[in-house]
N, C-alpha and C positions, 0 to 999 in steps of 0.2 A: 504493500499498499502504497510506503515513503517514496516507492521508484516514480509508482503513478503520481503521486502528489507533486511529487520536482518536474514529470515530464508538464505536466499541466500547467505548472506553473512555466518552465520555459515556453512551450508554447504561446503562453498568453503575452508573455511580452515580446517574442518573435512577430506577429500578429498587431498589436497595440504598444506603441514606444512608449512609456511615459510623459516623454518627453513632448511629445508634439500630439498625442490622443487629449483629447478633450474630456476634462476626469470622467461627466459623466458616462461616459462611449467608453472610457476603462470600467470604470466599477461595473456597468452595465456586463460588458465583458466578461468580468472576476464573475460577478453573481451566476452568471451563465455553465461559467464552466464550473461552477461547484465551489468554486475557491473562495465564496465569503464567510462561509462559518464552516469547515470541512466535517462537522458534527453534524449537523443538519441534512435533513432526507435531500436524497437525487431528487433532481428539481425546484427544488427551496433556495440553493444558493449552498448546497451541499453533497456532498458524497456519501453521506453516510459511515466514514472512516472517525477513525479513536480523534477525541479534541485534542490529547497531546501531538495532533501532527497540524496544527493548525500554525506554531512557527516555522516550518516548512513552508509557510507561503508567506507567512507576514514580513520576516526578515529579507530573502531575495528583493520583495515588493517594493519595501522601505529605501535599500540599498540602492536601484534602479529606479527611485525619485517618485514612484506611485502614489497617490492621491492617499489620505487616509482619511476610510470610512467614517472612524468614530471621532474625528475631529471638525468633520462636515457635519456629523447628524449625533452627536455622544446619548443623548436619552434616547431616540431611537434605536442605535447600532447597539447601545451597553445595556440598555434594560428593554424598550420594547422588544425589540425582536426574541428574545429567549420567551419572554410572555407568553407573542402571538403563536412560536414555533412549539409551545408544552401544551396552550390551552383553546388554541382558536381553531376555528372551523377551518374545512380544506378550503372552504374560500374566502374564508379572513386572509391567510396563507398566501393565496396566489393574488389576492388583490395587493398584499399591504407589505410583502417584504421586498421585494425588488426595488419600489420607488424607496422605500424608508433607506436598502444599502447605497443607492445613487446617491442619496441626496437629495433629489428631487421633490420627496414631500417630509420635511421635518415635522421631528416630535416635542413634546411639553409633556410632565407629568403634573396631573391635578390630584396629589393628594393630598398637601398640610392646609390645614383651616388656621383662622384665627383662635378655633379653641380646641385644636385638636392638632397638635404639634410632634410631639418626643410620643406622645398618647394619641396615635394615629387613630385606633379603633373605636376611641368616642366621636369621628366625623359626624357633623350634623348635614350633609348636605344630599336631600332625598333622592329617593327614584319612586316613583308613583306609578304603578302599572296601569296604560292606558288602551287599551284597544290592544294593536299588533305591535307597541312601542311604549316607550317609557317617557314620561315627565320630568326635568332634574331643574331644581331649584337649590341654590346655596352660592357660595363663596370657597372662594380656593385661593390660597396664597404662597408666597414667595416661590412660584413657578418660573423656572428659568426659559428664558428663550418663547413665551407665550406669545409675544409680538409676529414670530417669526414659523411658525408652527401648524400648518396644516390638520395636524391630528395629537390628541391626548388620550394619554389613560386615565381614564378617569377610575377613583372608587367613591358611591353613594350608601347612603344607604335604602335599602327596599321594605325592612320590617323594624321599626322601630320599637315594637311589642317582643322582639328576642334580645338576648343577650348582647353584649354589642361585639362581637366577634364574630357573632353570628348571622348577624340582620344585616350584612354589606353584599353588593353586588359589585361588577367590574363590568364596565364599560370602553370601550374607543369611540371616543368622539370627535368627531368634525368640526375645527375651532370656528369652521366659517359659515354655522348654523345660525339661524335670527335665534337671540338670547343671550348669546357668547359677547360678554363685553370684557374687553382686556384692560387692565389701570397700570401705568409705569410705577416701579416701588426706584425711586433714587438712592445711589448705594453711597458708601461713603469713596467708593474709585469716582463719582459722578456718573456713571453709567448706571442704565434702566436695562439690565438684561434680565432683572426678576422682575417680578408682575401679582399684580392680584386679578383675577378674574370672577366675574360674576356670572351666574348660569339664574335665567328665568326662564322659567316656562318652555326650558331647550326640550325641544322635541329629539328623541334617540331609538332606531329600530332596535326591536329582541336584536334583527341577525348581527347587531353594534357590540351585543354582549359576551365578554367572556369567560366560561364555566358556566356554573349554573347559578340560578338564582341560589343567592342566600350562602355562597359559596365563596364571594371577594377575597373574605382575608385571606384562603390558601392559594388567591391566584396575584395577592398581592403581596405574598412571603416571593414568589416566585423573581417579583419586579424587585422589590427591596433586597434580596440575596444578590442578585445580581448590581443593581447600582451601589454596592457596599465595593464590590469587585471592578466595575467601571470606573469608579473614582478612586481608588485606591491600590489594584490588583492589575492596573494595566504596563504589562511587560513591555520596554521599551531599551533604546538601544544606548548601551554601557554609554555616559557621559553626556544625556541627554536630560532637557526639559531644565526643574529647577536651576540643576547642578550643572550643567552646562552653560547656563548663560552666567552665574556666580563664575566659574573658569574665564571665562570669556572678558567680564569685567574685572578681571584679575591680571589678564594679559594684557588688556587694552591700559589698564593703570599703573601697570608696572611696579606693582607693590613688593617692595624687599623686609617687610614687619616680619619677620620668625612667629610672633604669637598669630597672625591672622592667617599665614602661611600651615601653621599646625590645626588651626580651626576647619581655614578649607580642607587638607586634607581628610580631618575626624566627618566633614561633612559627607565627603567624597564616597567614603567607605560606610557607609550609613546609608547612603543613596545607591550603592551598588551593591549591599548587602540586601535591600528594600528590593531589587529588579530580580534578582536571583530568586530570591524568595518567592516573586509571583510567578516567575518563570515553573520552578516548580510545584507551585501549588496550581497553577497551569496547566502543567504536563499530568499530576497525577487527579486531577478532579473527575471524578464522576459525568457522564453526560445527562446533562441534565442541570436541575440548581445546583449552584454553590453550597456548601455547606457554610455554617454561621465561623468561621474560619477565616472565611472573607473580613471578619470583623478587623483581624489582626493587620489586613494592609491596610483598611481603613484610616484607622488609628495613626500609625506608622506613616503614614503617606501624609497628613495632615497636620502632624505636628512638627515633620521634616521642611516641610514644604512651608511653615511658618519661618522655621529658625532660618532655613537656607535665602529665602528672599529677605528677611530682616539682615541677616548677616550681608548678604547682595550689595543692598540700601545702604550700608555701614561701607563697606569699601569706599562707597563715590562721596564718602566726606561729604561737605555741604551742597555738594551738587546732589545729592540724591533729598535735600528737604524740598525741591524745587520739582514741578510736574511739567515735565516737555510739553511745547506745544498749550500750557496754561491746560486751567482747570474745568474743564466743557463739560457741561453735562447733557446727555442724549443718548439716542437710541442704538446699540448698536447693529451694525448689520448683521454681525456672526458673533459667537463668544471666544473669547480669550482676550488677553491683556495686551495694552500696546508698548509699554514700558515698564522696567524694573519698578520704578516705585507705585504705579498700579499696579501691580503683581503684587506688591508686598500686601497694600490693602486689602486683593481680594481673597488673599490666603486664609484672612481672619475666618472668613466663612468656610474654611474646609472641615474645619473642629464642629462644626455644624448641622452643614449641609449635608442628606442622606443618612442621617441618622447623627443627633450627637457623638461625640468622645465618651459622655457616659455612658451614655447608651450603649454603646457598642461594649465598653467592659463589663455593662452586666451581662451582656448577650454571653461573652466572653466565659467571664463569670456562672454564670447557669448550664449556659449548653456544653461548653468545652470543660471548664476544670468539674461540669455537676456540683457546685457547690448550693446550697439552701438558698433556693428563688427567695424575691422578697415577697410579704404577704401582701396578696391582693385581694379585697373584698367585695369588687364590683363583677370578676369575671361571669358568675350565671345570674345576676339581677337584669332584669328588660334594661335595653337601654332608655325608653320612656321613661325611666325612676330614676335614672342618678342624675344625681347634681352639676349642671353644667355652667360654665362661666359666661 
């Protein structure tokens, strides 16, 4: 199987030179060749191969300068695709996966609410059955890229009289239907990549439901486990990412401070240890939903990003206090940081988004270390009887 995958990669690069091919065309060809996610079924961007063979695709494509589907559509590739392929209908998989991978249709995640962040199962957005579909009403918050997205992953409460984890249903929502209002949330960076989304009598077809009615929590677990891996567990080339930027600034400024040099090396070692750990975890992961161990990468990457980005700005001295190009508030057309100062400010959110570091430590304590769980008195009570803010 390894030889087959390598041959397919060679054939893809021979037929579609990344340097001259339009990104959407190249990614479409990659999907059609079964090299999007090799462990996905044949015809859905995969080969039905072991998940551990994916680096045989990703590494040579990155070296050849191929476009990154994850960077173009991080929520779609990192969270929506594994959720759709596991819980979606045959029609949903055929309709959604290819334009997701090519970046032609961007995705966002409508989970968190003003009264339901770390305790996601307390969410209040309602889904009321109406004939062949559902009517949604509620408010979501901290939604990255909602202003750019065509589709959203959405969890809503379909049975308020069931316990909070058992009264949820999961939908794929078209962000262009009537009743969906997206409002910007300005961040410390000056950008508004986060949004709040209001849903007012939004109609969604039952065919756009993922999983059974009332089983939304189980589907959401697939999304959340993959989210943690997407945020903290993405393997990258050695010396890339935050540590690569720190090394670039170090070389550019030509610092000879031995203390700073030692700190840079410690950051490099930590980044390399995380990279190798992510590769090992990816190769050993069973096909399907990642386990709670994904929380390890999420914790370490969040804290490491914050330390390295602060160190990079420190290297810049007083220049690090300035915002290149001025502090302009606006809507980014794509996710990502424009400069080191913005990258440092943005990294603060890494320990909050996708599950706070405190929640990640609880998951590891309870599900990996098998320590006694925190007492919970609301698990079996009807959601409608629980106090809410």
